[in-house]
NULO-42365 format. One record per atom (N, C-alpha, C, CB): x, y, z. Coordinates in steps of 0.001 Angstrom, whole numbers, plus 500000, padded with zeros to 6 digits. Glycine has a CB too. Layout:
residues N
XYZ
...
END
This chain:
residues 467
510595504042490835
509469503863491633
508536503102490767
508890505175492152
507903501907491085
507111501180490347
505601501914490432
507198499682490861
505005502214489163
503716502660489217
502709501925488184
503773504118488993
501457501641488429
500736500993487476
500175501964486426
499695500230488123
500746502299485386
500442503154484377
499461502361483345
501781503675483732
498433501786483767
497404500977483089
496094501025483645
497770499640483051
495064500396482820
493688500420483661
493728499618484823
492476499916482869
493286499936485761
493385499287487061
494386499616487902
493468498030486946
495396500592487427
496472501151488224
497218500002488780
495966502092489340
497770500193489933
498806499228490472
498008497997490976
499722499901491698
496671497892491044
496012496566491024
496162495789489932
494723496654491188
496622496242488877
497110495251487797
498500494672487859
497037495895486512
499227495138488769
500641494660488599
501209494403490076
501574495800487757
500297494450491160
500793494265492429
500839492779492772
499989495028493388
501355492597494182
501646491093494549
500332490518495162
502935490934495675
499112491170494993
497895490582495150
497454490450496656
497947489291494483
498321490799497582
497971490713498975
496929491626499336
499096490943499809
495893490944500095
494921491840500751
494922492014502120
493720491480500483
495306493059502559
495416493217504082
494819494502504647
496891493178504505
493711494447505423
493074495649505815
494025496622506501
491939495334506693
494775495982507451
495421496817508362
494771496555509797
495303498318507886
495323497361510741
494973497309512136
493829498346512342
496241497606513064
492737497960513155
491831498887513541
492591500165514145
490865498233514519
493552499984514905
494292500983515532
494891502076514286
495512500202516438
495127501653513280
495598502425512128
494568503467511948
495804501558510820
493278503164511880
492367504084511497
491977504988512507
491317503494511006
492076504515513824
491749505265515114
492927506345515043
491769504235516607
494140505912514598
495222506762514490
494893507930513355
496503505878514144
494396507711512359
493925508627511330
492943509712512037
493160507777510138
492086509118512737
491289510198513418
492155511037514325
490130509594514248
493055510506515103
493877511244515958
494615512342515039
494888510261516732
494716512204513748
495598513028512975
494620514133512421
496396512173511796
493317514048512547
492400515131512119
491611514710510999
493117516377511759
491486513304510715
490624512640509765
489313512336510414
491263511375509228
488600513218510681
487390512977511588
486429512207510559
486671514489512253
485811511082511203
485012510177510456
485590509168509652
484262510835509692
486888508894509844
487623507847509261
488378506805510324
488635508527508342
487575506781511485
488016505833512522
487526504399512057
487408506246514001
488010503318512893
487666501951512477
486136501730512360
488259500947513479
485323502270513218
484042501938513148
483267502662511787
483440502342514534
483985503635511415
483578504429510132
484034503549508827
484362506004510111
485167503086508781
485821502539507564
485330501101507411
487430502598507660
485281500320508620
485119498883508578
483967498599507356
484633498308510153
482709499182507652
481699498807506724
482135498896505218
480513499668506968
483122499794504953
483255500069503538
484426498803503130
483807501843503240
485069498536504177
485903497249503665
485036496056503318
486942496737504790
484079495940504200
483070494783503780
482420495030502546
481956494558504793
482114496323502303
481220496579501087
482222496016499775
480766498423500962
483517496206500042
484363495900498813
484512494450498756
485791496588498835
484432493638499782
484974492277499727
483924491238499316
485557491902501080
484456490364498652
483754488918498346
484507487814498672
483419488694496910
484512487319499977
485389486224500183
484708485039499618
485752486036501645
485364484389498725
484851483189497875
484961481799498381
485543483162496626
485849481647499368
486322480271499768
485693479945501191
487996480203499818
485363478743501306
484926478336502439
486064478361503538
484340477061502225
485598478716504797
486599478864505848
487280480118506052
487550477973505663
486889481158505039
487578482471505254
486863483148506386
487575483395503946
487394484151507003
486974484879508121
485607485540508001
487956485854508402
484856485405508991
483377485873509011
483366487342508978
482569485374510304
484571487984509324
484552489407509190
484784489931507891
485453489963510014
485281489103506877
485279489649505589
483933489732504948
486148488905504775
483641490532504046
482378490755503356
482174489562502293
482388492226502634
480939489410501983
480677488302501114
479924488799499717
479781487236501938
479573490026499726
478816490500498654
479312491635497787
477648490847499151
480545491990498124
481305493112497345
481689492609495976
482653493590498116
482174493714495186
482742493430493914
484034492817493680
482781494480493306
484959492799494880
486460492327494660
486465490857495238
487658493359495507
486634489821494513
486709488500494842
488028488159495459
486447487707493695
487922487582496780
489160487242497379
489192485686497631
489353488060498698
490348485031497883
490571483976498203
492024483836499054
490410483292497049
492229482654499585
493452482402500239
494118481150500016
493278482523501524
495550481236500530
496199480018500149
496233479133501412
497642480289499559
497037478068501201
497407476984502412
495920476278502706
498108477863504033
495159475861501804
494130474980501960
494680473588502203
493246475036500800
495792473287501547
496427472121501668
497844472422502186
496396471388500381
497990472227503436
499300472696504185
500593471925503447
499210472252505951
501495472509503219
502712472166502610
503792471766503663
503172473318501764
504917471080503390
505996470904504455
506575472332504897
507228469951503863
506575473240503947
507129474445504446
506224475256505395
507504475261503319
504788475191505052
503828475868505942
503952475338507356
502383475684505434
504121473986507413
504374473273508664
505570473605509368
504405471920508448
506657473764508747
507896474294509286
507748475689509803
508958474260508259
507139476525509014
507154478019509503
506045478064510664
506765479169508188
505114477123510773
504052477053511837
504653476577513078
502878476130511451
505577475605513035
506286475084514240
507153475894514757
506945473953514047
508018476625513842
509160477698514213
508312478775515064
509967478476512718
507105479308514482
506508480458515025
506061480030516348
505388481023514170
505612478865516500
505028478294517893
505999478281518797
504462476881517867
507296477850518496
508468477962519361
508783479332519799
509626477425518700
508412480411518948
508945481744519253
507760482616520037
509432482484517811
506761481610520369
505506482176520888
504618483044520066
505807482898521969
504698482778518858
503876483475517738
502665482501517515
504791483714516263
501389482786517875
500293482103517711
499916482046516031
499210482784518640
499159480962515698
498519480970514363
497186481541514338
498433479638513826
496931482412513463
495631483152513544
495326483463512139
495676484482514455
494282484056511895
493888484717510560
493875486262510848
492359484182509996
494608486940510139
494889488404510297
493526489124510076
496040488937509226
492639488547509460
491469489226509307
490608489374510575
490755488591508293
491024488295511545
490396488171512859
491177488839514016
490212486718513168
492360488529513883
493317489046514984
494656489184514325
493424488038516294
495173490493513999
496299490723513303
497537490026513825
496482492075513250
497823490070515005
499031489627515672
499270488195515385
498957489854517152
500292487670514732
500422486337514677
500900485896513276
499163485728515065
500943484517513147
501147483939511789
499828483575511171
502056482690511840
499609483804509857
498492483797509176
498698483446507730
497881485005509342
497865482592507195
497727482528505665
497202483909505160
496683481319505200
497623484150503826
497498485509503190
496179485405502352
498842485910502231
495498486484502493
494257486690501638
494576487489500370
493135487450502454
494194486845499239
494644487548497948
493501487980497184
495505486653497047
493731488875496223
492774489245495281
492969488477494169
492787490598494961
492562487186494256
492627486118493212
491340485293493285
493907485176493414
490806485029492110
489504484215492113
489868483075490975
488026485233491691
489824481923491390
489956480629490401
491354480912489562
488480480483489215
492437481436490268
493589481574489679
493910482777488795
493728480518489042
492815483754488892
492908484813487903
492975486062488768
491671484825486846
493844487028488494
494027488144489192
492639489027489205
495232488866488585
492257489650490296
490990490429490569
491621491899490683
490112489893492033
491703492569489656
492243493959489831
490936494839489757
493406494382488637
491115496088489919
489838496932489996
488986497005488641
490242498418490408
489706496730487582
489026496626486422
488045495508486218
489914496590485489
488617494278486633
487781493198486804
486556493384487671
488533492182487294
486904494003488865
485871494049489881
484829495083489639
486466494279491184
485264496386489103
484354497403489163
484090497798487714
484852498545490033
485032497691486717
484826498572485597
484021497645484541
486292499175485008
484500496382484441
484069495570483317
482505495166483375
484963494287483285
482081494843484679
480781494653484919
479776495569484533
480671494484486070
480189496875484364
479072498109484195
479667498754482938
478957499339485627
480819498489482288
481267499319481254
479951499493479985
482742498571480671
479539498106479538
478586498105478502
477197499090478888
478201496520478253
477100498953480295
475590499523480547
475833500994480574
474809498993482052
477106501440480855
477182502980481098
478093503689480172
477664503302482524
478119502879478859
479079503511477898
478766504966477543
479109502709476613
477357505208477536
476847506593477132
477221507566478147
475307506639476946
477667507189479453
478114508253480276
479502508016480783
477190508452481392
480172506854480563
481587506631481027
482410506581479837
481778505329481867
483195507555479688
484115507571478704
485619507503479117
483859508702477972
486393506555478653
487741506288479109
488685506763478101
487966504837479392
489723507635478303
490719507958477450
492211507305478066
490687509592477292
492673506509477176
494009505804477548
495175506372476770
493941504239477258
496217506338477348
497583506842476626
497527508305476720
497745506388474983
496981508986477803
496945510360477904
497554510813479211
495577510832477753
498140512095479357
498564512649480489
497674513799480940
499898513041480318
497185513900482194
496601515092482769
497720516115482813
495977514827484195
497559517380482171
498667518338482380
498245519291483667
498923519250480951
496943519489483777
496552520352484876
494941520335485250
497001521798484485
494593520790486219
493218520808486588
492865522441486296
492983520245488260
491783522604485502
491386523866485150
490622524701486398
490485523687483905
491308525768486652
490598526445488035
490314527802487640
491598526488489484
488977528172488070
488681529684487919
488977530440489194
487162529941487535
490062531370488990
490641531799490324
490031533291490621
492384531810490265
488702533307490990
487960534428491417
488134534969492628
486789534207491353
488533536354492752
488916537020493830
487819537124494982
489345538287493370
486605537265494322
485468537484495077
484870536070495761
484436538182494122
484834535173494775
483999533887495265
485123532792495413
482715533357494089
486209532965495398
487278531740495583
487468530967494418
486867530716496664
488491530142494488
488810529184493704
488062528165493240
489601528764494117
487644527812491989
486763526547491818
487219525861490565
485161526889491709
487327524495490662
487869523852489601
486597523441488675
488772522631490107
486826523553487300
485868523432486383
486158522448485193
485609524715485935
487239521701485304
487782520749484159
489102520354484329
487734521357482808
489505519676483355
490991519243483201
491532519382481815
491181517770483607
492653519579481773
493467519572480446
494506518342480389
494320521010480303
494229517701479275
495219516524479084
495956516592477607
494363515050479230
496945515728477695
497819515797476564
497682514362475932
499360516199476989
497288514246474667
497382512961473975
497812512947472638
496208512338473984
498598512204472164
499187512196470967
499692513478470408
498351511659470147
500268514222471186
500869515479471116
499918516700470956
501792515439470038
498687516481471235
497675517512471301
496959517733472666
496676517200470300
496803518943472974
495919519154474237
494610519302474097
496251520228474945
493927518551474942
492555518608475089
491965519088476312
492096517455474876
490634519459476381
490051519990477534
488705519364477673
489985521487477485
488521518878479105
487179518274479513
486646519099480572
487275516783480006
485392519508480389
484743520402481604
483908519481482396
483760521700481083
483819519968483683
483032519178484698
481723519979485127
483963518873486013
480563519412485113
479514520033485449
479353520152486958
478482519432484838
479853519150487641
479743519195489163
481085519276489874
479008517939489684
482005518407489739
483342518509490395
484431517667489598
483239517985491920
485594517848489834
486872517306489426
487379516219490452
487907518469489289
487675514928490100
488094514056490958
489491513605490561
487148513008491059
490539513671491265
491857513298490890
492153511796491633
492935514534491364
492412510889490756
492777509611491382
494118509161490619
491527508477491247
495158509934490639
496350509618489810
497468508913490549
496900510873489224
497253508685491919
498099507989492690
499046509024493461
498844506988491818
499986508300494195
500803508930495259
501809509880494531
501579507802496175
502231509657493174
503199510598492620
502381511602491641
504404509774491821
501556510795490951
500815511553489941
499765512573490571
500084510541489003
499169512326491671
498220513379492157
499023514738492606
497356512767493435
500036514485493415
500634515877493691
501408516614492555
501594515750494834
501801515815491602
502451516469490349
501275517154489624
503232515337489322
500114516679489390
498983517331488844
498508518622489546
497919516389488824
498401518502491077
498082519600491712
499045520790491657
497857519234492940
500361520317491618
501452521355491642
501350522174490290
502955520643491804
501198521428489165
501159521842487810
499859522752487807
501122520559486748
498968522568488550
497752523439488641
497704524623489386
496771522769489104
498942524808490060
499151525998490946
498698525810492485
498351527197490327
498703524419492831
498249524171494203
499485523349494838
496759523318494243
499979524332495872
501155523651496534
501950524756497199
502083522815495479
503129524407497548
504070525427498119
504271526555497328
505343524897498371
504096527743497920
504090528995497000
505503529242496451
503590530333497806
506535529160497326
507773529610496695
508432528570495687
508767529942497804
507891527331495730
508227526216494764
507679526496493473
507716524870495215
506386526759493492
505597527007492290
506312528487491766
503801527089492676
506329529480492412
506898530594491899
508188530491491153
507039531419492882
509138529583491701
510356529351491179
510373528743489887
511050528635492012
509261528187489469
509098527479488195
507973528415487269
508537525825488525
507622529345487814
506821530203486916
505575529793486882
507272530275485611
504829529246487888
503522528640487872
502701529427488743
503524527200488281
501579530018488207
500715530929488867
500252530007490182
499423531461487821
500388530681491470
499872530220492582
498256530495492866
500707530770493576
497585529268492888
496204529337493195
495844529212494680
495533528313492453
496560528173495325
496442528022496810
497912527791497208
495415526761497292
498311528325498261
499655528088499029
499373526753499987
500106529551500031
499592525456499478
499366524449500227
500719523825500345
498303523609499714
501465523882501346
502906523199501397
502873521774501532
503753523696502562
501701521118501967
501552519765502175
501565518916500892
500345519565502903
501380519522499614
501290518865498509
502626518340498005
500662519663497614
502697517027498037
504072516365497698
504837515962498795
504943517238496941
504472516703500011
505075516304501306
504734515196501929
504910517153502174
505361514661502972
504858513511503894
504843512252503231
503460513741504417
505726512027502157
505670510751501253
506180509643502450
506837510856499677
505480508446502477
505751507443503355
505827506331502373
504723507280504516
506640505326502892
506756504023502241
507093503010503177
507735504022501177
506854501607503000
507323500632503706
508630500131503066
506313499636503848
509691500267503904
510960499726503407
511157498247504094
512218500784503783
511687497417503300
511866495972503550
513223495430503378
511010495227502699
513483494442504011
514737493683503819
514393492217503607
515706493851505049
515361491604502937
515012490064502496
516157489251502831
514704489856500870
515882487978502941
517047486863502960
516483485628502522
517714486606504413
517344484753502250
516826483387501595
517283482325502514
517422483082500043
516454481394503095
516954480211503720
517002479119502720
516125479821504900
518024478250502805
518197477092502068
517666476024503164
519780476894501524
516862474992502784
516557473961503672
516671472607503007
515223474166504228
516472471687503680
516549470205503204
515036469552502881
517312469282504443
514075470621502852
512735470094502455
512679469814500946
511605471111502844
512156468823500651
511707468448499274
510357468065499159
512465467390498748
509573468621498110
508271468170497918
508209467054496959
507437469238497496
507220466142497218
507195464938496346
506814465367494929
506175463850496890
507117464523493765
506854464929492508
505327465037492332
507493464011491545
504703466111491785
503395466250491742
502912465208490547
503036467792491530
501641464453490824
501123463618489859
500491464388488681
500165462727490488
500325465643488838
499696466535487666
500759467513487495
498185467302488005
500814467974486214
501646469052485714
501033470318486135
501817469006484204
501840471134487050
501224472369487560
500831473345486472
502161473050488504
501425473395485410
501154474235484097
499938473920483663
502112474020482940
499698472720483334
498340472015482834
497250472353483696
498414470433482798
497429472212485149
496490472469485997
495975473801486230
496858472022487004
496834474786485977
496522476192486013
495846476638484861
497662476974486184
496331475983483566
495573476554482366
494313475888482219
496337476422481051
494132474565482302
492876473992482363
491918474288483552
493089472669482291
492200474412484711
491401474340485856
491510475537486790
491726473145486552
492509476492486498
492869477741487261
493094477185488665
491682478946487216
493804475981489005
494200475686490236
495574475221490248
493350474787490800
496042474629491524
497301473973491546
498257475060492026
497698473353490136
499632474665492214
500453475504492922
500732476836492119
501709474763493258
500385476847490737
500589478317490265
499613479180490194
501055478409489097
498545478758490965
497283479502490874
497261480632492236
495927478312490908
498298480405493013
498292481175494167
499626481349494839
497382480618495059
500094482767495309
501432482786495918
501514481936497189
501832484218496239
502443481060497205
502587480327498539
503437481121499644
503298478912498270
502613482111500133
503446482860501259
502438482988502411
504046484437500773
503023483146503531
502555483407504787
502840484638505433
502937482505505530
502043485188506270
502203486670506766
502397486379508509
500600487775506299
503325487009508727
503584487303510429
503608488698510803
505038486748510987
502530489013511684
502533490437512211
503219490462513625
500999491025512315
503990491346513768
504711491419515231
504644492707515823
506231491070515198
504430492805517142
504288494191517799
505620494327518661
502844494323518793
506222495321518422
507623495462519408
507267496051520491
508861496314518873
508070495697521559
508084496176523046
508093497735522848
509495495595523988
507231498569523696
507269499980523508
508318500630524304
505997500562523819
509736500265523917
510603500811524498
511922501131523521
510802500008525615
512713502133523715
513767502366522779
513416503185521625
514264501156522320
512249502869521033
511761503611519782
510251503451519730
512438503033518400
509685504392519139
508159504420518813
508020504468517377
507381505661519444
507607503464516802
507690503241515242
506567504063514555
507509501616514834
505863504810515301
504914505815514761
505207506998514812
503816505811515251
505080507967513734
505369509387513852
504264510086514508
505634510003512532
503044509416514638
502021510076515487
502269510488516786
501010509332515608
501816511448517416
502171511788518832
501647510689519774
501563513201519250
500447510302519399
499662509271520310
500012507886519759
497961509500520283
500819506930520512
501150505650520227
499864504763520343
502267505210521131
499623504153519281
498457503143519196
499282501665519044
497332503513517739
498512500814519503
499142499267519679
498785498564518262
498344498286521124
499278499175517156
499248498472515867
500491497698515814
499119499426514641
500575496715514905
501833495890514663
502977497025514174
501534494612513407
504159496467514268
505334497360513984
506072496609512812
506335497594515353
506075495251512707
506678494572511746
505660493589511171
507894493947512258
505997493514509748
505198492392508904
506258491604508253
504133493006507716
506256490289508553
507060489396507755
506262488600506711
507775488458508656
506714488331505633
506136487434504516
507324486219504455
505925488375502885
506867485049504761
507700483975504640
507171483058503245
507650483147506100
507957482988502262
507372482431501129
508225481348500682
507149483416500080
507537480260500426
508250478865499924
508205478928498411
507431477396500469
509165478085497946
509271477925496336
509058476453496232
510817478425495588
507903476177495493
507493474779495233
508520473978494379
506131474777494521
509436474750493682
510482474094492744
511748473870493422
510773474948491498
511953474677494365
513500474635495058
513204474501496621
514522476211494736
514141473952497340
514051473895498833
514546475114499563
514818472734499335
513812476381499176
514173477636499792
512957478228500406
514799478593498795
513231479035501268
512139479869501939
512763481384501764
511857479390503682
511923482291501230
512122483732501167
511597484431502426
511436484300499928
512567485077503045
512157485876504284
512165487412503942
513187485575505544
510915488044504021
510671489410503602
510219489991504902
509601489575502384
510820491023505511
510426491714506523
510332493410506313
511337491293507563
509186493937506784
509260495278506473
508883496037507661
508440495613505326
509261497210507865
509019498207509031
507592498811508531
510354499487509218
506579498833509399
505163499247509011
504899500742509153
504129498497509884
505632501372510144
505445502759510435
506823503607510545
504648502843511747
507203503964509378
508490504681509466
508225506023509846
509274504661508193
509377506454510514
509644507971510821
510134508735509647
510704508151511945
510912508172508797
511431508973507765
510414509222506715
512617508365507196
510413510559506281
509366510949505103
510088511582504038
508188511974505561
509658511417502913
510162512011501686
509270512934501045
510493511023500756
509495513397499877
508576514246499194
508773514058497640
508793515741499641
507701514635497000
507599514886495458
507603516244495117
506368514317494848
508351516624494263
508497518022493789
508670517996492088
509880518734494583
508231519088491539
508287519178490130
509583519506489803
507365520105489564
510071518902488513
511452519193487929
511344520366486985
512055517928487145
510050520502486465
509760521585485534
508245521745485464
510372521304484113
507809522628484628
506316522725484525
505881522105483361
505805524102484532
506701521145482711
506492520277481599
505700519010482112
507881519894480936
504631518651481793
503958517508482194
504717516122481799
502577517585481586
505367516295480618
506232515060480216
507564514916481011
506608515149478672
508004515827481869
508989515933482584
508800515237483973
509275517246482626
509473513990484208
509106513286485385
509448514045486765
509799511946485329
508673513906487645
508817514700488937
510038514175489652
507514514576489893
510617514871490708
511682514463491547
511048513860492670
512602515564491942
511352512590492877
511020511754493959
512042511487495047
510641510571493437
511983512040496057
513085511875497190
512286511206498401
513817513448497684
512343509958498470
511958509056499447
512423509306501058
512476507783498943
513719509706500913
514306509987502326
514381508791503153
513479511013503102
514567507550502485
514572506344503366
515706506411504342
514683505044502541
515630505961505606
516553505757506663
516971507141507192
517767504919506183
516279508210506929
516768509491507341
516634509509508944
515926510698506603
515643508755509505
515643508810510890
516289507426511575
514156509069511328
517040507761512514
517747506516513121
516914505361513746
518644506985514210
515664505822514133
514750504794514638
514392503706513604
513484505456515119
514361504114512423
514046503164511265
515187502133511187
513902503966509828
516446502474511319
517364501537511468
517100500481512475
518486502137511718
516719501074513723
516553500321514862
515540499126514495
516052501248516036
514250499634514023
513413498589513883
513696497676512672
512122499103513839
514322497866511735
514693496954510669
515922496108511201
515048497773509307
516767496563512238
517672495659512885
516644494430513631
518671496590514038
515752494996514260
514698493944514982
514258492997513980
513326494660515622
513994493312512714
513518492506511704
514416491258511498
513400493308510475
515886491824511418
516961490681511284
516997489899512477
518409491204511028
516829490457513549
517040489794514894
515867488740515123
517056490934516117
514621489101514531
513481488045514481
514014486957513478
511960488716513945
514593487298512405
514988486129511491
515934485216512283
515727486646510108
516844485844513001
517708485033513760
517073483949514645
518481485886514558
515976484474515175
515243483625516181
514579482494515391
514132484481517024
514024482668514171
513682481620513275
514812480690512844
513100482202512122
515889481294512614
517095480552512229
517577479449513368
518259481634511961
517500479987514597
517988479170515624
516793478364516241
518723480033516672
515761478386515632
514708477498516339
514822475947515918
513192478044515956
514206475146516799
514525473702516658
513992473320515313
513895472795517825
512795473895514989
512281473348513650
513117473717512629
510923473795513286
513582475035512485
514523475239511168
515631474661511182
514900476525510860
516369474304512463
517590473554512523
517288472048511995
518164473576514047
516192471687512367
515778470207511944
515685470142510264
514161469784512677
515176471302509764
514999471416508318
516271471779507774
513941472411507913
517377471940508571
518660472417507932
518607473744507212
519123471412506953
517695474605507827
517484475853507148
518756476882507550
515977476459507598
519569477337506421
520503478115506661
520358479502505852
521673477387506413
520630480621506423
520601481851505787
521665482032504687
520731482865506788
521300482426503640
522077482814502500
522252484409502520
521358482297501159
523437484770502978
523758486306503023
524322486747501725
524809486682504171
524165488022501351
524880488392500140
526353488675500499
524213489638499456
527146488484499470
528667488664499659
529194490131499904
529381488131498389
528596490592500793
528933492157501151
528977492277502805
527617493296500478
529508493424503025
529423493952504480
530008492941505425
527911494257504924
531248492391505090
531971491382505933
530981490129506349
532547492147507297
530490489672505378
529618488533505445
530340487374506202
529189488099504006
531596487013505748
532328486001506326
532520485989507786
533495485991505757
532577487392508344
532954487364509739
531470487334510513
533958488740510143
530486487482509828
529150487284510478
528107486158509801
528450488702510457
528835485145509663
528278483978509044
527257483361509914
529327483000508716
527403483245511314
526423482823512313
525835483782513146
526948481932513122
524524483404513528
523810484326514502
524324484164515802
522337484105514561
524413485190516707
523930486642516541
525075487406515711
523665487398518078
524537488069514725
525472488975513982
525417490403514571
525104489014512435
526380491251514387
526559492468515114
525823493536514306
528085492810515332
525418494682515182
524641495728514516
525274496319513299
524370496798515448
526542496585513429
527068497231512300
527005496408510980
528440497596512601
526986495067511100
526709494241509773
525275494397509351
527004492647509962
524334494470510207
522935494603509796
522799496108509271
521894494261511063
523420496998509899
523229498301509347
523670498569508124
523723499174510061
524923497915507745
525374497884506399
524389497104505322
526755497234506439
523883496036505779
522957495375505001
521742496130504768
522656494165505561
521190496777505681
520066497629505522
520323498788504575
519651498129506830
521520499551504651
521749500571503766
521980500059502359
522855501358504229
522671498955502097
522867498525500880
521789497587500162
524045497941500955
521069496879500977
520035496096500201
518521496284500504
520320494682500400
518231497118501459
516927497379501678
516234497951500486
516814498210502775
514908497789500427
514199498408499059
512855498739499405
514134497368497748
512225499382498480
510905499697498697
509841498527498562
510607500748497798
508893498449499348
507820497610499269
506589498039498379
507422497400500575
506847499230497835
505885499940496785
504642500091497559
505597499067495339
504646500627498803
503557500877499437
503518502262499827
503413500037500461
503601503162498922
503789504761498858
502413505241499382
504135505415497205
502451506223499965
501181507032500431
501510508522501089
500375506110501598
500428509121501147
500299510296502123
500875511702501507
501135509921503510
500957511777500052
501582512893499527
500471514073499302
502321512466498198
499247513761499785
498204514843499681
497163514485500853
497456514876498113
497858514474502038
497128513874503203
495997514389503687
497843513816504217
495028513894504286
494050514248504763
494081514775506211
493326513330504556
493278515908506690
493486516280507875
492557517614508244
494947516455507985
492625518208509275
491923519246509513
492410520469508867
491822519372510792
491692521529508498
492084522579507951
493086523552508535
491098523101507714
493294523322509873
494272524053510644
495541523344510645
493822524281512027
495698522249509937
496897521383509899
497705522024508646
496495519687509699
498861522596508806
499561523290507965
499803522443506675
500764523733508629
499979521149506893
500467520111505834
499226519437505274
501493518962506477
497978519570505826
496756518903505314
496522519531503814
495419519183506371
496275518515502849
495936518989501591
494463518732501204
496835518394500627
493872517627501878
492198517538501638
491748517427503010
491578516146500674
490354517874503191
489704517745504362
489144516413504494
488738518725504494
488427515996505581
487772514861505753
486849514343504768
487197514966506797
486322515251504007
485399514908502853
486156514719501551
484333516026502650
487563514634501569
488499514593500517
488521515646499385
488347513397499959
487982516852500059
488035518002499097
489296518741499382
486779518973499218
489936519246498240
491182519934498241
491018521281499091
491639520214496738
491728521544500036
491528522670500869
491887524012500083
492388522501502159
490973524856500002
491101526191499054
490647526166497894
492336526625498792
490137525148497312
489639524996495969
488249524316495998
490643524179495116
487228524926495462
485882524242495394
485786523177494282
484768525298495160
484988522185494361
484692521370493255
485992520563492925
484184522239492049
487014520175493905
488039519531493600
488133518429494719
489185520447493444
488309517235494416
488607516192495294
489655515033494861
487354515614495591
490242514601495886
491313513602495674
490890512187496367
492728514180496308
490973511157495490
490621509873495941
491680508764495467
489202509561495435
492696508573496430
493802507423496296
494352507555497408
494868507458495165
495575506744497359
496465506558498578
497330507742498941
497383505386498367
497174508737498146
497878510036498685
497283510653499734
497999511057497722
495935510454500050
495113511093501015
495383510503502511
493612510907500573
495932509168502484
496314508583503717
496882509580504709
497278507525503465
496648509835505972
497290510749506881
498750510094507175
496361510958508260
498771508872507383
500050508124507594
499853506538507099
500473508213509249
500962505778507114
500853504483506669
499866503597507559
502227503915506623
499503502559506826
498722501424507643
499741500398508077
497527500651506732
499198499531508900
500178498425509184
500029497196508228
499997497939510659
500065497505506927
499760496551505781
500059497057504446
498345496173505775
499876496196503516
499863496630502257
498785497590502063
499784495568501382
498801498458500926
497996499586500900
496647499254500088
498807500767500281
496644498047499210
495612497954498300
494267498022498770
495742496867497643
494098497118500116
492704497127500590
492228498345500977
492504496290501637
493062499248501625
492839500615502040
492313501538500986
494059501155502546
492954501322499891
492672502170498651
491276501868498269
493673501868497414
490881500748498151
489570500232497673
488547500824498906
489584498391497494
488835500692500055
488054501333501095
487750502915500743
488864501186502483
489000503517500648
488909504933500428
487926505258499301
490279505496500118
488171504599498356
487225504865497009
485824504561497393
487624503870495651
485436503517498061
484019503218498430
483325504217499291
483953501945499120
484120504843500346
483640505746501265
483799507088500396
484457505691502716
484561507381499526
484547508602498777
483117508567497815
486011508698497854
482906507539497311
481598507347496385
480480507897497312
481267505632495903
480399507444498529
479279507858499397
479379509407499764
479283506966500726
480684509854499917
480718511254500278
480287512174499207
482039511622500691
480682511722497917
480280512566496743
478745512419496470
481117512140495433
478325511356496735
476756511266496630
476077512220497505
476219509859497005
476515512078498748
475954512864499762
475978514308499631
476536512558500893
477071514750498952
477238516205498728
476190516653497710
478704516553498219
476024515880496593
475083516329495607
473699515952495873
475445515847494334
473319514920496675
471947514813497165
471545515822498056
471730513608497794
472411516351498894
471961517529499670
471581518751499026
472906517877500519
472569519049497988
472392520175497258
471159520196496211
473636520387496602
470690518957496073
469471518719495256
468290519159495969
469306517277494883
468415519008497312
467138519240498213
466625520697498116
467468518926499791
END
């Protein structure tokens, strides 16, 4: 499992796509007990994050935030026109997903003038010198546990953290509260090592139980994706400028932005519900990324299921912080997930059979497995696609939900809507692990939103206590 073990976390290594998700995702969060996290509550925080820097970007995006955003396809290529024409044939409208999610859209990226905009560039570097007397950063360290005063009369309260660096343990004490932002795998690992988790699992490892919270490490969700490559007869004219020189000198040209487009599709509400939430919301079910290669006549087709029913878990292997946890994603445990991914392939076949793709000589290059020769042409049989799904599907690295937010009467909730760990005072979690369930998108934008909202929740807590 890929994790960003560096300053900026996964924002330093991801594919740069910035997608908020559907308003229905956050209405669904509220349905799940995350009161105060509906679309009307979170939309202002997305805008607070965003700084859309290019002309023509959606008016719904913020303009004054820390995170600079730009988008591709200002100069439509042959491949963009091909994809647009094929989508139109299939009844898929062209849109901007920041305005209307369903349809074909250019992608918004966390890129400015050809340079990655990670959380370090957006939030840390601008204030680091001003706050160096208050902001102390330790790198190359592992947090081994949260220090908790387990008082039988007044309840459990976090008062610091212990961390390991260069073979030595160190302690940092907190005057107000401890905030964990260790990610979807690191956060449950730290909580479990601190005695917060399923009682019987902790006892089996000899860890003192502080709070019996079975939701810690449970509810792991991810977007599973499939891919295929189309060979085409498209050729781009030789560039008058060297793309490498363009990028190095000016930060522009074909190497400054990923040449991909997004397609969001909603499935008919029959046969399967792609949401594990009891109340079905009309969010998209499928996201496609169609990516051209400026150097070769190919198109990469990436399709992912946005709302999986299969859920995994994260458990401790031992109580040694240097021992990696056991990660069981449980992909494809639920049959409905196979059904949705087959529909992703069926949508690929529709592109394959469109007049636009046939004119461009677009042919799918299938891997040499699963009786490929018997399924060379569309429509291919379900067993063939089931085999491809089982053998070739992979993680989109959009993990979430291992310390999910919910009401205190939810057995599997780990944090309340204020992001406070249930049963422990002065301890909060702020990362993708608090998502109640997946969004209809990459997770990057929503993590920034959660962080901005969390900042206000923290300030409100201490401002009220100061009154």
